[in-house]
C-alpha positions in Angstrom: 166.1 83.0 44.8 169.7 83.0 44.6 171.7 85.8 42.7 172.0 84.1 39.5 168.3 83.5 39.1 167.5 86.8 40.0 169.8 88.3 37.4 167.9 85.8 34.9 164.7 87.3 35.8 166.1 91.0 35.6 167.3 90.3 32.2 164.0 88.5 31.0 162.1 91.5 32.5 164.2 94.2 30.7 164.4 92.3 27.5 160.5 91.7 27.4 160.0 95.6 27.7 162.5 96.2 24.8 160.6 93.5 22.8 157.1 95.2 23.4 158.8 98.5 22.2 160.0 97.0 19.0 157.0 95.1 18.4 154.5 97.8 18.9 156.8 100.1 16.4 156.4 97.3 13.8 152.9 98.0 13.8 152.0 95.1 16.4 152.3 92.5 13.4 155.7 90.9 14.0 155.0 87.1 13.7 156.8 85.1 16.4 158.1 81.7 15.0 158.2 78.5 17.0 162.0 78.2 16.1 162.7 81.2 18.8 164.2 83.0 15.8 163.0 86.6 14.8 162.2 86.8 11.3 163.7 90.1 9.3 161.1 92.5 9.5 160.4 95.4 7.4 159.0 98.9 9.3 155.9 99.7 6.8 155.1 102.7 4.5 157.5 105.0 3.6 161.0 103.7 4.7 163.3 100.4 3.4 164.9 100.2 6.7 165.2 96.7 7.9 165.5 95.6 11.5 168.6 93.0 11.8 167.6 89.8 12.8 169.4 89.8 15.9 168.4 93.3 17.3 166.1 91.9 19.8 168.8 89.1 20.9 171.1 92.0 21.6 168.6 94.0 23.7 167.5 90.9 25.5 171.1 90.6 26.7 171.4 94.1 27.5 174.1 94.6 24.8 173.2 97.9 23.8 175.7 99.8 21.9 176.1 103.1 20.4 174.8 101.8 17.2 172.0 103.4 14.4 169.6 100.6 15.2 169.2 101.4 18.8 169.1 105.2 17.9 166.6 104.6 15.2 164.4 102.3 17.3 164.1 104.9 20.3 163.6 107.9 18.2 160.8 106.3 16.3 159.0 105.4 19.4 159.5 108.7 20.7 158.0 110.5 17.7 155.1 107.5 17.9 151.3 108.3 18.2 151.2 105.7 21.0 151.7 106.9 24.6 153.0 103.7 25.8 155.8 103.9 23.1 157.0 107.2 24.0 157.0 106.3 27.5 159.3 103.4 27.0 161.2 105.3 24.8 161.8 108.1 27.4 162.5 105.7 29.9 165.0 104.1 28.0 166.9 107.1 26.4 167.0 108.2 30.5 168.6 105.1 31.1 171.4 105.3 28.1 172.0 109.1 28.9 174.6 108.1 31.4 176.6 106.7 28.5 175.5 108.4 25.3 175.2 111.8 24.2 172.6 111.2 21.5 170.2 109.8 24.5 170.5 113.2 26.2 169.6 114.8 22.5 166.8 112.7 22.2 165.3 113.5 25.7 165.7 117.5 25.2 164.0 116.8 21.8 161.2 115.2 23.5 160.9 118.1 25.8 161.2 120.7 22.9 158.3 119.0 21.0 156.4 117.9 23.8 156.4 114.6 22.6 155.7 113.2 26.0 154.6 114.4 29.4 157.2 117.1 30.0 157.1 116.2 33.9 158.5 112.8 33.1 161.0 114.1 30.5 162.3 116.6 32.8 162.9 114.0 35.4 165.1 112.1 33.4 167.2 115.2 32.4 167.3 116.2 35.9 168.6 112.6 37.2 171.4 113.1 34.5 172.8 116.2 35.6 175.2 117.5 35.6 175.7 116.1 31.8 172.9 118.3 30.5 173.8 121.7 31.6 175.2 123.4 28.2 171.9 122.2 26.4 169.5 124.1 28.8 170.5 127.9 28.3 169.4 127.7 24.6 165.8 126.3 25.7 165.1 129.7 27.7 164.5 131.3 24.3 161.9 128.4 23.2 158.5 130.0 22.1 156.8 127.5 24.4 156.4 128.7 28.1 156.3 125.0 29.2 159.8 124.4 27.7 161.1 127.5 29.3 159.4 126.4 32.4 161.4 123.1 32.9 164.5 124.6 31.4 164.5 126.9 34.3 163.7 124.6 36.6 166.5 122.1 35.6 168.9 124.9 35.8 168.6 124.7 39.6 171.1 122.1 39.5 173.7 124.4 37.7 174.7 127.1 40.0 177.0 128.8 37.5 174.6 128.8 34.6 171.8 129.7 36.7 173.7 132.5 38.0 174.1 133.8 34.3 171.0 133.0 32.8 167.9 132.5 35.2 167.8 136.1 36.6 166.3 137.6 33.3 163.7 134.9 33.2 162.1 136.6 36.4 160.9 139.3 33.8 159.4 136.4 31.5 155.7 137.0 30.2 154.7 133.6 31.6 153.8 133.8 35.2 154.8 130.1 35.9 158.1 130.7 34.2 158.8 133.9 36.5 157.7 131.5 39.4 160.1 129.2 38.6 162.9 131.6 38.0 162.8 133.1 41.3 162.5 129.6 42.8 165.9 128.6 41.2 167.3 131.7 42.4 167.3 130.2 45.9 169.9 127.9 45.1 172.2 130.9 43.6 171.8 133.1 46.6 173.6 136.0 45.1 172.7 139.9 45.3 171.4 140.0 41.9 169.1 137.0 43.0 167.8 138.8 46.3 167.0 142.2 44.0 165.0 139.9 41.4 162.9 138.1 44.2 162.5 141.5 46.3 160.8 143.0 42.7 158.6 140.1 42.4 157.0 140.7 45.8 155.1 143.0 43.5 154.3 140.7 40.9 150.4 140.7 39.5 150.2 136.9 40.1 149.9 135.5 43.2 152.0 132.3 42.8 154.9 134.5 41.9 154.9 136.6 44.8 154.6 133.3 46.8 157.8 132.0 45.5 159.7 135.6 46.0 158.7 135.7 49.6 160.1 132.0 50.2 163.4 133.0 47.7 164.0 136.6 49.6 163.9 135.0 53.0 166.2 132.1 52.3 168.9 134.5 50.8 168.8 137.5 53.3 166.3 137.2 55.9 167.1 140.2 58.0 167.0 142.4 54.9 163.9 140.8 53.4 161.7 140.7 56.3 160.9 144.4 56.0 159.3 144.0 52.5 157.9 140.5 53.3 155.8 141.7 56.5 153.2 143.5 54.2 152.7 140.5 52.4 151.1 139.1 55.6 147.9 141.2 54.5 148.1 140.1 50.8 144.7 139.5 49.3 146.0 135.8 48.4 145.8 133.3 51.0 148.5 131.6 49.3 150.8 134.6 49.4 149.9 135.3 53.3 150.8 131.7 54.1 154.3 131.8 51.9 155.1 135.4 53.6 154.3 133.9 57.1 156.3 130.3 56.5 159.2 132.4 55.2 159.3 134.6 58.2 158.8 131.7 60.6 161.6 129.9 59.0 164.0 132.7 59.3 163.6 132.6 63.2 164.1 135.0 65.8 166.5 137.2 63.6 163.6 138.7 61.9 161.5 139.6 65.3 162.3 143.4 64.7 160.6 143.9 61.5 157.8 141.7 62.3 157.1 143.4 65.6 156.7 146.4 63.4 154.3 144.8 61.5 151.9 145.0 64.8 151.4 148.9 64.2 150.1 148.4 60.7 146.7 149.8 59.7 146.1 146.4 57.9 144.2 144.0 60.6 145.6 141.1 58.3 148.8 142.3 58.7 148.7 142.5 62.4 147.2 139.3 62.9 149.6 137.8 60.5 152.6 139.3 62.6 151.2 138.3 65.6 151.1 134.6 64.4 154.7 134.7 63.4 155.9 136.2 66.6 154.0 133.2 68.3 155.6 130.7 65.9 159.5 132.0 66.4 159.0 131.8 70.2 158.7 135.6 71.2 155.2 135.2 72.9 156.6 132.4 75.2 159.6 134.5 75.9 157.1 137.5 76.8 155.1 135.4 79.4 157.2 135.7 82.5 158.6 139.3 81.5 157.6 142.1 83.8 156.6 144.4 81.2 153.6 142.7 79.5 152.9 145.7 77.5 154.6 144.1 74.2 152.7 140.7 74.9 149.4 142.7 75.0 150.1 144.1 72.1 150.6 140.6 70.4 147.5 139.3 71.8 145.5 142.0 70.9 146.6 141.7 67.2 146.7 137.9 67.1 143.1 137.4 68.7 141.7 135.2 71.2 142.9 131.9 70.0 146.4 132.9 70.2 146.2 134.4 73.8 144.3 130.6 74.6 147.0 128.9 72.9 149.8 130.8 74.7 147.9 130.2 78.2 147.7 126.8 77.4 151.3 125.9 76.3 152.3 127.7 79.6 150.3 125.3 81.5 151.6 122.5 80.0 155.1 123.9 80.3 155.9 124.2 76.3 157.6 127.0 74.6 157.9 127.7 70.8 161.1 128.5 69.4 163.1 126.3 71.8 165.1 123.4 70.6 163.1 120.4 69.9 159.6 122.6 70.2 156.9 121.2 68.3 154.9 123.3 65.5 151.8 125.2 66.5 149.7 122.7 64.2 151.2 119.7 66.4 150.2 121.5 69.8 146.5 122.2 68.5 
């Protein structure tokens, strides 16, 4: 297929989608005429607005302008009871948002009114960054936690706005919003962001504590490590794994605070600390050490499987924490 043929096919496909949108808007009863001309059609019920004869011709040729007819069609579709129409409208508004402010406003309306799947709407708004930034902070006051959640997530693309507005959202009444806020603060990496993350390590909801672990460790791993180690014994498995992964990602710089976790009263904390020390390479670096006391303390905390894994790696000449080293999961 040459370039000219491909262009014709693409134009036909795009035009077909637009045609379906408008046809459905008109109630699915637009009569196609054999002379290939669309008759003037009236949207039924409560309005006298009429679609011009050349409307479908213009959209078939991708001659979409900043005109009232185009806007009217898309916004009516957005408020339709038909899911297919809402999907078509959201997708098209996302395409037009690069050029027209009213298209961005339509997407914001869709998010606020929860007119369509919020994930889909938020995805279109995220794609349009940085054009949407000024519209997001007001959404943080919306009564719907769904709207606040996506507004916070979208602000991750706008560092200055996130620095100014997101920290207060870590005190939101919704756990999902708090979790989204602390996750967004990873991109901010400020002192205030770190303070918010450390405070949320004590949040009553596990998803918030999990995100707080990752954010705190990403911003200031050495400072945060001492606060994260106790969460290796959290009552939630998700939080324990988040704490372990955050500490492992921080690497050998956090080995000091993690080693102190070997002396905690909580067995789960001691086991978690031993696993972290294994994953960041401390265990393998101690295997050949003359003083095996620290290594034995790690083995005692980590249990038989950790000891066997270390022995197997030594036999195979593998060391965790070394450049190019594989993860524990890959070796098991």
